[in-house]
MARNU-655028 format. One record per residue: residue number from 1; x, y, z of N, C-alpha, C in turn; residue in one letter. Coordinates in steps of 0.2 Angstrom, whole numbers, m for minus. Atoms other than C-alpha are relative to their C-alpha. Example, Ala and Ser with C-alpha at 12.3 -4.5 7.8 and 13.67 -1.06 7.14 Angstrom:
% MARNU-655028
(1 (4 m6 0) (62 m22 39) (4 6 0) A) (2 (m4 m6 m1) (68 m5 36) (m4 5 3) S) 
This chain:
% MARNU-655028
(1 (m3 5 4) (774 746 25) (m2 m7 3) M) (2 (2 6 m2) (769 728 26) (6 m4 3) Q) (3 (m5 3 m4) (779 718 39) (0 m8 m2) R) (4 (0 8 1) (785 700 35) (m1 m3 6) D) (5 (1 4 m6) (779 687 47) (4 m6 m1) R) (6 (m3 6 0) (788 672 52) (m4 m6 m3) P) (7 (4 5 3) (784 656 43) (m5 m4 4) R) (8 (5 4 m4) (776 648 58) (m6 4 2) N) (9 (6 m4 m1) (764 663 59) (m5 0 m6) D) (10 (5 0 6) (756 659 42) (m6 m3 2) R) (11 (6 3 m2) (738 656 43) (m1 m7 m3) P) (12 (2 7 2) (731 638 41) (m7 m1 m2) H) (13 (7 0 1) (714 642 36) (m2 m3 m7) G) (14 (2 2 7) (704 638 20) (4 2 m5) K) (15 (m4 m2 5) (715 638 5) (7 m1 1) G) (16 (m7 1 m2) (731 635 14) (2 m7 0) S) (17 (m3 7 0) (742 619 11) (4 m1 6) D) (18 (m4 1 m6) (751 621 27) (m4 m3 6) R) (19 (3 4 m5) (747 609 41) (4 1 6) R) (20 (m4 0 m6) (752 611 59) (2 m6 3) A) (21 (m3 6 m2) (763 598 67) (m4 m3 6) P) (22 (4 3 m5) (754 586 79) (3 2 7) P) (23 (m2 m2 m6) (754 590 97) (4 m6 4) R) (24 (m4 5 m3) (767 581 108) (m5 m5 4) P) (25 (4 5 m4) (760 564 115) (m6 m2 m4) G) (26 (6 2 4) (747 563 101) (2 m3 m7) K) (27 (m2 3 7) (748 552 86) (m3 4 m5) K) (28 (3 m4 5) (746 560 70) (m5 m4 m4) P) (29 (5 4 3) (731 556 60) (m2 4 m6) H) (30 (2 m3 6) (722 561 44) (4 m1 m6) G) (31 (m3 2 6) (727 561 26) (8 2 m1) P) (32 (m7 m2 0) (744 569 30) (4 m2 6) H) (33 (m3 3 m6) (748 559 45) (7 m2 m1) A) (34 (m6 3 1) (763 550 38) (6 5 m2) R) (35 (m5 m5 3) (772 566 31) (3 4 6) A) (36 (m2 m4 m6) (775 573 49) (5 m4 4) H) (37 (m4 3 m5) (789 570 61) (7 m2 m3) G) (38 (m7 2 3) (808 565 59) (0 m7 m3) P) (39 (0 7 2) (804 547 56) (m5 m2 m5) H) (40 (5 1 5) (791 550 43) (2 m4 m6) A) (41 (m2 4 6) (791 537 29) (m3 4 m6) K) (42 (3 m3 6) (788 543 11) (m6 m4 m2) P) (43 (6 4 2) (771 539 4) (2 m5 m6) H) (44 (m1 5 5) (772 523 m6) (m6 0 m5) G) (45 (6 1 5) (760 518 m21) (m6 m2 4) P) (46 (6 1 m3) (742 518 m16) (m3 m7 m2) H) (47 (3 6 1) (735 501 m13) (m7 0 1) K) (48 (7 0 m1) (717 498 m16) (m2 m5 6) P) (49 (2 4 m6) (707 491 m1) (m4 m6 m3) H) (50 (3 7 3) (701 473 m3) (m8 1 1) A) (51 (7 0 0) (682 472 m6) (m2 m5 6) K) (52 (2 4 m5) (673 465 9) (m5 m6 m3) P) (53 (4 6 3) (664 448 6) (m7 2 m1) P) (54 (7 m2 1) (647 450 m1) (m5 m4 5) A) (55 (4 3 m5) (633 447 12) (m4 m6 m3) P) (56 (4 5 2) (623 431 11) (m7 2 m2) R) (57 (6 m2 2) (607 433 2) (m6 m3 5) A) (58 (5 2 m5) (592 433 14) (m7 m2 m4) R) (59 (6 1 4) (575 426 8) (m4 6 1) P) (60 (4 m6 0) (564 440 3) (m7 m2 3) A) (61 (7 1 m4) (548 442 14) (m5 3 m5) L) (62 (5 m3 5) (532 445 5) (m2 7 3) P) (63 (1 m7 m1) (528 463 4) (m8 1 1) K) (64 (7 m1 m1) (511 469 11) (m3 4 m6) P) (65 (3 m3 6) (498 475 m1) (m1 8 2) E) (66 (1 m7 m1) (501 494 0) (1 4 m7) R) (67 (0 m3 7) (496 504 m15) (4 7 0) P) (68 (m4 m7 0) (506 520 m20) (m4 5 2) P) (69 (4 m5 m3) (501 535 m11) (m2 5 m6) V) (70 (3 m4 5) (490 545 m23) (m3 6 3) V) (71 (3 m6 m3) (487 563 m18) (m6 2 m4) I) (72 (6 m2 4) (469 568 m23) (1 7 m3) P) (73 (m1 m7 3) (468 583 m35) (m3 5 4) P) (74 (3 m6 m4) (465 600 m27) (m6 3 m3) S) (75 (6 m3 3) (448 608 m29) (0 7 3) V) (76 (0 m7 m2) (449 627 m29) (m7 3 0) V) (77 (6 m3 0) (433 635 m24) (0 7 4) V) (78 (0 m6 m4) (430 653 m19) (m7 1 3) T) (79 (7 0 m4) (416 653 m5) (m2 7 1) F) (80 (2 m7 m1) (405 668 m2) (2 2 7) P) (81 (m2 m4 m6) (408 680 12) (m4 m3 6) A) (82 (4 3 m6) (403 674 30) (m6 4 1) A) (83 (6 m3 m2) (386 678 35) (m5 m5 4) A) (84 (4 4 m4) (373 672 48) (m5 m4 m5) P) (85 (5 3 4) (360 659 42) (m6 3 0) P) (86 (7 m3 1) (343 664 36) (m5 m5 0) R) (87 (6 5 0) (326 656 37) (0 m3 m7) P) (88 (0 4 7) (325 642 23) (6 m3 m1) G) (89 (m6 3 1) (343 638 24) (2 m5 5) E) (90 (m2 5 m5) (352 624 33) (6 3 4) W) (91 (m5 m2 m4) (362 627 48) (4 m6 3) L) (92 (m4 5 m2) (376 615 51) (6 2 5) L) (93 (m6 m1 m5) (389 614 66) (5 m6 m1) T) (94 (m6 4 1) (406 606 66) (4 0 6) T) (95 (m5 m1 m5) (421 603 76) (3 6 m1) R) (96 (m4 m6 1) (430 619 80) (6 m1 m4) P) (97 (m6 1 4) (443 622 67) (m1 m4 m7) G) (98 (2 4 6) (434 610 54) (m5 3 m4) A) (99 (5 m3 4) (423 623 46) (2 0 m7) E) (100 (m2 1 7) (434 623 30) (m1 m7 m3) Q) (101 (1 7 2) (433 604 30) (m7 m1 m2) D) (102 (7 1 1) (414 605 30) (m1 3 m7) L) (103 (1 m4 7) (414 618 16) (2 m4 m6) L) (104 (m2 4 6) (425 608 5) (m4 m7 m1) D) (105 (4 6 1) (415 592 8) (m7 2 m4) E) (106 (6 m1 3) (399 601 3) (0 2 m8) L) (107 (0 m2 8) (406 606 m15) (3 m6 m3) V) (108 (m3 6 3) (413 588 m18) (m6 m5 m2) L) (109 (6 5 1) (402 574 m26) (m1 m4 7) P) (110 (6 0 4) (389 568 m22) (m4 7 1) P) (111 (4 m6 m1) (384 586 m16) (1 4 m6) F) (112 (m1 m4 6) (392 598 m29) (m6 4 m1) S) (113 (6 m4 1) (378 611 m27) (0 4 m7) P) (114 (0 m4 6) (372 619 m43) (m2 7 1) A) (115 (2 m7 m2) (365 634 m34) (5 4 4) G) (116 (m4 m4 m4) (372 646 m21) (5 m5 4) P) (117 (m5 4 m4) (388 639 m12) (m1 1 7) L) (118 (0 m1 m8) (389 636 7) (5 5 2) P) (119 (m4 m5 m3) (397 649 18) (1 m1 7) R) (120 (m1 0 m7) (404 651 35) (m5 5 3) L) (121 (5 m4 m3) (391 657 47) (2 2 7) A) (122 (m2 m2 m7) (401 659 63) (5 m5 2) G) (123 (m4 5 m3) (413 649 74) (m3 m7 0) P) (124 (2 6 0) (410 631 71) (m7 m1 m3) A) (125 (7 0 3) (394 635 60) (1 1 m7) L) (126 (0 0 8) (391 633 41) (m7 1 m2) V) (127 (6 m1 3) (376 640 32) (0 m3 m7) A) (128 (0 3 6) (370 630 17) (m7 2 m3) V) (129 (6 m2 3) (357 637 5) (m5 m5 m1) P) (130 (5 6 1) (349 620 1) (4 m7 1) S) (131 (m3 7 0) (352 601 4) (m6 m4 m3) L) (132 (5 4 3) (343 587 m5) (m5 m2 5) P) (133 (6 2 m5) (326 583 3) (0 m8 1) K) (134 (1 8 0) (327 564 m1) (7 m3 m2) R) (135 (m6 4 1) (342 552 m1) (6 5 1) D) (136 (m6 m4 m2) (353 565 7) (6 m3 2) R) (137 (m6 3 m2) (371 559 8) (2 2 7) P) (138 (m2 m2 m7) (378 559 26) (7 4 m1) E) (139 (m6 m5 0) (390 573 29) (5 m3 6) L) (140 (m5 3 m5) (406 567 38) (2 6 5) A) (141 (m2 m5 m4) (411 584 45) (m5 4 4) F) (142 (5 m4 m3) (394 590 51) (m2 m4 6) A) (143 (2 4 m6) (391 585 69) (m8 1 1) R) (144 (7 m1 m1) (373 592 69) (m3 5 m5) Q) (145 (3 m5 5) (361 602 58) (m8 0 0) G) (146 (7 0 1) (343 607 54) (m2 6 m5) F) (147 (3 m6 4) (333 618 42) (m2 6 4) P) (148 (2 m5 m4) (331 635 49) (m7 3 m1) V) (149 (7 m2 1) (313 640 52) (m1 7 3) A) (150 (1 m7 m2) (315 656 62) (6 2 4) A) (151 (m6 m3 m3) (328 668 68) (m2 6 5) V) (152 (2 m5 m5) (325 678 84) (6 3 4) V) (153 (m5 m2 m5) (336 689 95) (0 m3 6) A) (154 (0 4 m6) (341 679 110) (m2 4 6) A) (155 (2 m4 m6) (339 693 122) (m6 4 0) D) (156 (6 m3 0) (323 699 116) (m5 m3 5) D) (157 (4 3 m5) (310 698 130) (m6 m4 m3) P) (158 (6 4 4) (297 691 117) (3 m6 m3) R) (159 (m3 6 4) (309 678 111) (m3 m7 2) A) (160 (3 7 m2) (301 663 121) (m6 m1 m4) P) (161 (6 1 3) (284 667 114) (1 0 m8) R) (162 (m1 0 7) (290 671 96) (3 m7 m2) R) (163 (m3 6 2) (300 655 96) (m5 m6 1) L) (164 (6 5 m1) (285 645 103) (m5 0 m6) A) (165 (5 0 6) (274 651 89) (3 m3 m6) E) (166 (m3 3 6) (287 647 76) (1 m8 0) A) (167 (0 7 m1) (289 629 83) (m7 m3 m1) L) (168 (7 2 2) (270 627 82) (m1 0 m7) A) (169 (1 0 7) (271 631 64) (5 m5 m4) D) (170 (m5 4 3) (287 621 60) (m2 m7 1) A) (171 (1 8 m2) (282 604 68) (m5 m3 m6) L) (172 (4 3 6) (267 601 55) (3 0 m6) P) (173 (m4 0 6) (278 606 41) (5 m6 m1) I) (174 (m5 5 0) (291 594 46) (m3 m7 m1) A) (175 (3 6 0) (279 580 47) (m1 m3 m7) Q) (176 (2 2 6) (275 579 29) (m8 m1 m1) G) (177 (7 0 2) (258 578 20) (m4 m6 3) R) (178 (3 6 m3) (254 560 25) (m1 0 7) A) (179 (0 0 m7) (259 561 43) (m4 6 3) A) (180 (3 m6 m3) (251 578 45) (m8 m2 0) R) (181 (7 2 0) (234 570 41) (m2 m4 6) E) (182 (1 4 m6) (236 559 56) (0 4 7) R) (183 (0 m4 m6) (238 573 68) (7 1 3) G) (184 (m7 0 m4) (253 577 81) (3 m6 1) P) (185 (m4 6 m2) (266 565 84) (6 2 5) Q) (186 (m5 m2 m5) (280 564 97) (6 4 m3) P) (187 (m5 m4 2) (294 576 96) (5 2 6) F) (188 (m4 m2 m6) (309 582 107) (3 7 m2) A) (189 (m4 m6 2) (318 599 108) (6 0 4) L) (190 (m6 m1 m3) (336 602 112) (3 7 m2) D) (191 (m4 m7 0) (345 619 115) (7 m1 0) A) (192 (m7 1 m1) (363 620 112) (4 6 m3) W) (193 (m5 m5 3) (378 632 107) (5 m4 m4) V) (194 (m6 3 4) (392 629 94) (6 m2 5) P) (195 (m5 2 m4) (407 621 101) (6 5 m1) D) (196 (m5 m6 1) (418 637 102) (1 3 7) D) (197 (m1 m3 m6) (426 645 117) (m4 6 2) E) (198 (4 m6 m1) (416 661 115) (m7 m2 1) R) (199 (7 2 m1) (400 652 114) (m2 m5 5) E) (200 (1 5 m6) (402 638 127) (m2 4 6) N) (201 (2 m3 m7) (400 651 141) (m8 1 0) V) (202 (7 m2 0) (382 654 135) (m4 m7 0) G) (203 (4 7 1) (377 635 136) (m6 0 5) S) (204 (5 0 m5) (367 637 152) (m6 5 m2) A) (205 (5 m5 3) (358 653 145) (m4 m3 m5) A) (206 (4 3 5) (353 643 130) (m5 m6 2) A) (207 (4 4 m4) (346 629 141) (m6 3 3) D) (208 (5 m3 m3) (336 641 150) (m5 3 m5) A) (209 (5 m2 6) (329 649 134) (m4 m6 m3) L) (210 (4 5 3) (324 632 128) (m6 m2 5) G) (211 (5 1 m5) (314 629 144) (m5 5 0) E) (212 (5 m5 1) (305 645 142) (m4 m1 m6) R) (213 (3 1 7) (301 641 124) (m5 m6 1) V) (214 (5 6 m1) (293 624 130) (m6 2 4) L) (215 (6 m2 m4) (283 633 143) (m5 4 m4) G) (216 (5 m3 5) (276 645 130) (m3 m4 m5) A) (217 (3 5 5) (273 631 118) (m5 m4 3) F) (218 (5 3 m3) (263 622 131) (m7 3 0) A) (219 (6 m4 0) (251 636 131) (m3 1 m7) A) (220 (2 m1 7) (251 639 112) (m2 m6 m4) A) (221 (2 6 4) (249 621 106) (0 m6 5) A) (222 (1 5 m6) (243 610 121) (0 m8 m3) P) (223 (0 7 3) (240 594 109) (7 m2 m1) R) (224 (m7 2 1) (258 594 103) (4 0 6) W) (225 (m4 0 m6) (265 598 120) (m1 m6 4) S) (226 (1 6 m3) (257 583 127) (4 m6 m2) A) (227 (m4 5 3) (267 572 115) (7 1 0) L) (228 (m7 m1 0) (284 579 119) (4 m6 3) R) (229 (m4 5 m2) (297 565 121) (5 2 5) A) (230 (m5 m1 m5) (310 563 135) (6 3 m4) A) (231 (m6 m2 4) (324 566 122) (0 m2 m7) D) (232 (0 1 7) (329 565 104) (0 m8 m2) A) (233 (0 7 1) (332 546 105) (m7 m3 1) R) (234 (7 2 m1) (315 543 112) (m5 2 m6) A) (235 (4 m2 6) (307 553 98) (2 m4 m6) A) (236 (m3 4 6) (318 544 85) (m3 m7 1) W) (237 (2 7 m1) (312 527 92) (m8 0 m2) S) (238 (7 m1 2) (294 533 89) (m1 3 m6) E) (239 (0 m3 6) (298 539 72) (m3 7 0) N) (240 (2 m7 m1) (295 557 78) (4 5 m3) G) (241 (m4 m6 2) (302 574 76) (5 3 5) L) (242 (m5 m3 m4) (317 583 82) (1 7 m1) Y) (243 (m1 m8 0) (317 602 86) (6 2 3) A) (244 (m7 m2 m3) (333 611 89) (0 8 0) Q) (245 (m1 m7 m1) (337 628 95) (7 1 1) L) (246 (m8 m2 0) (355 635 92) (0 7 2) C) (247 (m1 m7 m2) (360 650 101) (7 2 m1) V) (248 (m7 m2 2) (375 659 93) (0 7 m2) A) (249 (m1 m7 3) (381 677 90) (m6 4 2) G) (250 (6 m4 m2) (366 684 100) (m6 m2 m3) G) (251 (6 2 4) (353 675 89) (m2 m7 2) Q) (252 (3 7 m1) (342 660 92) (m3 m2 m7) A) (253 (2 3 6) (340 649 77) (m4 m7 2) Y) (254 (4 5 m1) (325 637 77) (m1 m4 m6) L) (255 (1 4 6) (322 622 66) (m3 m7 2) G) (256 (3 7 m1) (313 605 65) (1 m4 m6) V) (257 (0 5 5) (316 589 55) (m2 m6 3) S) (258 (1 7 m3) (312 571 57) (6 m3 3) P) (259 (m6 2 m4) (323 563 70) (4 m5 m4) A) (260 (m4 5 4) (329 550 58) (4 3 m5) R) (261 (m4 m4 4) (336 564 47) (5 4 3) D) (262 (m5 m4 m3) (346 572 60) (7 m3 0) A) (263 (m7 3 0) (365 570 59) (2 m3 7) P) (264 (m1 3 m7) (365 566 78) (m6 1 4) S) (265 (6 0 m5) (353 563 92) (3 3 7) L) (266 (m3 m4 m5) (365 573 104) (m1 7 m1) A) (267 (0 m7 1) (363 591 107) (6 3 m3) P) (268 (m5 m3 4) (374 600 95) (5 m5 m2) G) (269 (m4 5 3) (381 583 90) (6 m2 5) G) (270 (m6 1 m5) (392 582 106) (m2 m6 5) R) (271 (1 6 m4) (390 564 113) (6 m1 4) L) (272 (m6 1 m5) (401 564 128) (0 m7 3) R) (273 (m1 7 m3) (407 546 133) (4 1 6) V) (274 (m4 0 m6) (413 544 151) (3 m7 1) H) (275 (m3 6 m1) (425 530 155) (2 m1 7) L) (276 (m2 2 m6) (429 521 171) (8 2 1) P) (277 (m7 m2 m1) (446 525 179) (5 m6 m2) K) (278 (m5 5 2) (453 508 175) (0 m2 m7) H) (279 (0 0 7) (450 510 156) (7 0 m2) A) (280 (m7 0 2) (467 506 147) (2 7 m4) P) (281 (m2 m6 4) (466 522 136) (m6 4 m1) S) (282 (6 m4 1) (455 536 132) (m3 m1 m7) R) (283 (2 2 7) (454 530 114) (m7 m4 0) A) (284 (6 4 0) (440 518 120) (m6 4 m1) A) (285 (6 m4 1) (428 533 120) (m2 0 m7) R) (286 (2 m1 7) (429 534 101) (m4 m6 m2) K) (287 (4 6 2) (423 516 99) (m7 0 3) L) (288 (7 0 m3) (409 518 111) (m4 5 m3) L) (289 (4 m5 3) (403 533 103) (m2 m2 m7) E) (290 (2 3 6) (404 524 86) (m6 m5 0) A) (291 (5 4 m1) (393 511 93) (m7 4 0) F) (292 (6 m4 m1) (380 524 98) (m2 3 m7) A) (293 (1 m3 6) (382 533 81) (m4 m5 m5) W) (294 (3 5 4) (378 516 72) (m6 m3 2) L) (295 (5 4 m3) (366 510 84) (1 m8 m1) D) (296 (m1 7 0) (374 493 83) (7 m1 3) R) (297 (m6 2 m3) (388 484 92) (1 m7 0) A) (298 (m1 7 0) (396 467 93) (m4 m3 6) P) (299 (3 4 m4) (386 454 102) (5 m5 4) E) (300 (m4 5 m4) (393 442 116) (1 m6 m5) P) (301 (m2 6 3) (403 428 108) (2 1 m7) G) (302 (m2 m2 7) (406 437 91) (7 1 0) E) (303 (m8 m1 1) (424 437 84) (1 6 m2) V) (304 (m2 m7 2) (432 454 83) (8 0 m1) C) (305 (m7 m1 1) (449 457 76) (2 8 0) V) (306 (m2 m7 m1) (458 473 82) (7 1 m2) D) (307 (m7 m1 3) (472 479 71) (3 6 3) L) (308 (m4 m5 m3) (485 490 79) (m3 1 7) G) (309 (4 0 m6) (477 486 96) (3 4 6) A) (310 (m3 m3 m6) (490 493 108) (m2 7 1) A) (311 (m1 4 m6) (488 498 122) (m6 m4 2) P) (312 (6 4 m1) (471 490 121) (m6 3 2) G) (313 (7 m4 m2) (457 503 123) (m5 m3 m4) G) (314 (5 3 4) (447 496 109) (m1 m7 1) W) (315 (1 7 m2) (450 478 114) (m4 m1 6) S) (316 (3 0 m6) (445 482 131) (m8 1 m1) W) (317 (7 m1 1) (428 489 125) (m4 m6 m3) V) (318 (3 6 3) (425 473 115) (m1 m5 5) L) (319 (0 5 m5) (429 462 129) (m5 1 5) L) (320 (5 m2 m5) (418 471 141) (m7 m2 m3) E) (321 (6 2 3) (404 467 128) (m1 m8 0) R) (322 (0 8 1) (408 448 129) (2 m3 m6) G) (323 (m3 2 7) (416 447 112) (6 m4 1) A) (324 (m7 3 0) (431 436 108) (4 4 m5) K) (325 (m4 m5 3) (445 447 103) (7 m3 m2) V) (326 (m6 2 2) (460 444 92) (4 7 m1) I) (327 (m4 m7 1) (472 459 95) (6 m1 m3) A) (328 (m5 1 4) (485 461 82) (5 7 1) V) (329 (m5 m5 m1) (500 472 87) (7 m2 3) D) (330 (m7 2 m3) (519 470 90) (1 2 7) P) (331 (m1 m3 m7) (518 481 106) (m4 m4 5) A) (332 (3 3 m6) (512 476 123) (m7 3 1) R) (333 (7 m2 m2) (494 477 129) (0 2 8) L) (334 (1 m1 m7) (488 484 146) (m2 m6 3) D) (335 (1 6 m4) (488 471 159) (m8 m2 1) P) (336 (7 1 m1) (469 474 162) (m3 m3 m6) I) (337 (3 3 6) (466 468 144) (3 m7 0) V) (338 (m3 7 1) (478 453 144) (m3 m5 5) T) (339 (3 4 m5) (470 446 160) (m6 m3 m3) R) (340 (6 3 2) (454 443 150) (1 m6 m4) N) (341 (m1 7 4) (452 425 144) (m3 1 m7) R) (342 (2 m1 6) (443 431 129) (4 3 m5) G) (343 (m5 m3 4) (458 439 122) (5 m5 m3) L) (344 (m6 3 3) (471 432 110) (4 5 m3) T) (345 (m5 m6 2) (486 444 107) (5 m3 m4) H) (346 (m5 2 5) (496 441 91) (5 6 m1) L) (347 (m5 m5 1) (512 451 90) (2 0 m7) R) (348 (m1 1 8) (511 453 71) (m1 7 m3) A) (349 (1 m6 4) (511 467 58) (m7 0 m3) D) (350 (6 0 2) (494 472 54) (m1 m1 m7) A) (351 (0 1 7) (498 473 36) (2 m7 m3) F) (352 (m2 7 2) (505 455 35) (m5 m5 3) R) (353 (4 5 m4) (492 447 47) (m6 m3 m5) F) (354 (5 3 3) (480 435 39) (m4 m5 4) E) (355 (4 4 m5) (466 427 49) (m2 m7 m3) P) (356 (1 7 2) (462 409 49) (m8 m1 m3) E) (357 (7 0 2) (443 412 47) (m3 7 m1) G) (358 (3 m6 1) (430 425 44) (m2 3 7) T) (359 (2 m4 m6) (428 438 58) (m7 3 0) A) (360 (6 m4 0) (412 446 63) (1 7 m1) D) (361 (m2 m7 0) (420 463 66) (7 1 m1) W) (362 (m7 m2 1) (436 471 60) (0 7 3) L) (363 (0 m6 m2) (440 486 70) (8 2 0) V) (364 (m7 m2 0) (456 497 69) (0 7 2) A) (365 (m2 m7 m1) (463 513 76) (8 1 0) D) (366 (m7 0 1) (480 514 68) (2 7 m2) M) (367 (m3 m7 2) (491 530 66) (4 m2 m7) A) (368 (m3 2 7) (494 526 47) (m3 5 m5) W) (369 (3 m4 5) (492 535 31) (m6 m2 m3) R) (370 (7 2 1) (474 536 26) (m1 m5 m6) P) (371 (1 4 6) (475 529 8) (3 m8 1) L) (372 (m3 7 m1) (486 514 13) (m4 m4 5) E) (373 (4 4 m5) (475 510 28) (m7 m2 m3) A) (374 (7 1 4) (459 511 17) (2 m6 m4) A) (375 (m2 6 4) (468 498 5) (1 m6 4) A) (376 (m1 6 m5) (472 487 20) (m7 m3 1) L) (377 (7 2 m2) (453 487 25) (m3 m3 m6) Y) (378 (3 3 6) (448 484 7) (3 m7 m2) G) (379 (m2 6 1) (459 469 6) (m4 m5 4) K) (380 (4 4 m5) (449 462 21) (m7 m2 m3) W) (381 (6 1 3) (433 464 11) (1 m4 m6) A) (382 (m1 4 6) (440 457 m5) (1 m8 1) R) (383 (m2 7 m2) (446 441 4) (m5 m3 4) R) (384 (5 3 m4) (430 439 14) (2 m1 7) G) (385 (m2 1 m7) (439 441 31) (m4 3 5) W) (386 (4 m3 m5) (426 451 40) (m6 2 m3) A) (387 (7 m2 2) (408 456 39) (m2 7 2) R) (388 (1 m7 m2) (408 473 48) (7 3 1) M) (389 (m6 m4 m1) (421 487 49) (m2 6 4) L) (390 (0 m6 m4) (424 501 61) (7 2 0) I) (391 (m7 m2 0) (440 510 58) (1 8 1) A) (392 (m2 m7 m1) (448 527 63) (5 2 m5) N) (393 (m5 m2 6) (456 536 48) (3 6 2) I) (394 (m3 m6 m2) (469 548 52) (1 4 m7) K) (395 (0 m4 6) (468 563 40) (6 5 0) L) (396 (m5 m5 0) (482 575 34) (m3 7 3) P) (397 (2 m6 m2) (481 593 40) (m4 4 m5) M) (398 (3 m3 6) (475 599 23) (m3 m5 m4) R) (399 (3 4 5) (463 593 10) (m3 m6 3) K) (400 (3 5 m4) (454 582 23) (m6 m3 m4) K) (401 (6 2 3) (438 581 13) (2 m4 m7) A) (402 (m2 3 6) (447 576 m3) (3 m7 1) E) (403 (m3 7 m2) (457 562 6) (m6 m5 2) Y) (404 (5 4 m3) (441 556 14) (m4 m3 m6) L) (405 (4 2 6) (432 555 m3) (4 m6 m4) A) (406 (m4 6 3) (446 544 m10) (0 m6 5) R) (407 (1 6 m5) (445 533 6) (m7 m3 m1) V) (408 (6 3 2) (427 530 2) (0 m4 m6) R) (409 (0 3 7) (430 526 m16) (4 m7 1) D) (410 (m3 6 m1) (443 513 m10) (m4 m5 3) I) (411 (4 5 m3) (432 505 2) (m6 m3 m4) L) (412 (6 3 4) (417 504 m9) (2 m4 m6) T) (413 (m2 4 5) (427 498 m24) (3 m7 2) S) (414 (m3 6 m3) (434 484 m13) (m5 m5 2) S) (415 (6 4 m2) (417 477 m9) (m3 2 7) G) (416 (4 m2 m6) (412 486 7) (m6 4 m2) W) (417 (6 m3 1) (394 491 7) (m2 5 5) Q) (418 (2 m4 m5) (385 505 15) (5 4 4) G) (419 (m6 m3 m4) (401 515 19) (m3 7 3) V) (420 (2 m6 m4) (398 529 32) (6 3 3) R) (421 (m6 m4 m3) (410 542 39) (m3 5 4) A) (422 (2 m6 m4) (408 554 53) (6 2 4) R) (423 (m5 m3 m5) (420 565 63) (m4 1 6) Q) (424 (3 1 m6) (414 560 80) (2 5 5) L) (425 (m1 m5 m5) (414 571 95) (7 m1 3) Y) (426 (m6 1 m3) (429 562 102) (6 m1 m5) H) (427 (m6 0 5) (439 562 85) (3 7 0) D) (428 (m4 m6 1) (452 575 82) (1 1 m8) R) (429 (m2 m1 7) (461 576 65) (m1 m7 m3) E) (430 (1 6 3) (453 560 60) (m8 m1 m1) E) (431 (7 2 1) (436 552 55) (m1 m7 2) V) (432 (2 7 m1) (427 536 59) (m4 m3 m5) T) (433 (3 3 6) (422 525 45) (m3 m7 2) V) (434 (3 7 m2) (410 510 46) (m3 m2 m7) A) (435 (3 3 7) (404 498 32) (m2 m7 2) A) (436 (2 7 0) (397 480 30) (1 m3 m6) L) (437 (m1 4 6) (400 466 18) (m6 m6 1) R) (438 (5 5 0) (385 455 13) (2 m6 m2) M) 
């Protein structure tokens, strides 16, 4: 039999209209506060609250030129199964984890291959059946690459001799018909491994294999061996050739191309930049690497505008070169930068800042959405505010190649010429773009 409970024991949960009386010493509150206690007053008619006075209108600030964010359309491609590169194909290496970005870039204009599609060839490696021989566009996500001339098992005792013979055959082919008639020309050879944890441990072994190949090559082709340059940059300066030996997955891949056609002059595309301890930030390495990539940098006395300058890593690099720097950032800069007399620090918004004259260089390393950042740099070209551009573009986690293609279009349509883009060794989820305005 159900037992009746006292009225005070009735529940007060959801759906109940019973409210517990306030505790002693505590003022009642809430919508039923006036209905409790012996001196409670009955509810009177509801009086509407008076409207607060309208705030004074403030003058509207000019809005910066920021276009709507347009997400590039997705390109769905089914790539072939992963397989090692074969002779006659191109072997490209990229930043670890960026293999898909490079594959996506290879199927977007201006590449869009009509033949077989590229494929994954291993950690940080991509195999491409063919690339244009002339007027080949620059790949942003490829650190290094070469046409494969020979593939040999790296642990084969005959590997040095076989690779030396392949090198002797590949060098004249890479020369071209006109240069071949003039005889041997300077060349350099670099051995490297892909930038992957499993392959990096074999870096010393790859270097040792490269030395043994050069020893065997000296006996097989003494005329060519006598013209070996100190490094790839020396071969490039003499309009020479660049031979590369990539050791990955137990195989040694050898190839030769003109040094001017190589994506990078550093082994495996890993150009390491070392900074002094007093440098204000590690981001300075990205700008120094960009100068090496472009083979061009500001001269002493040139005017450089650094957008989003804090804490001052890029401004510090420019000041060290003797340039005059206008640093634009609301935040503070490192004291080692502010002490330099060549610096002018303006605490302003980069999107609202307007220079008084034309700068020689516009540089920027801002953590901002890529399309809006590209539109800002495009405004500088349209208004003639700068002659050279170097900017670090932050890309989303997905569809990097498609976003980068849109960034290129924005910069080109705005008046920047010779737009280049590269994911440098010190870049992460970003790329460095460069352009000029005639």
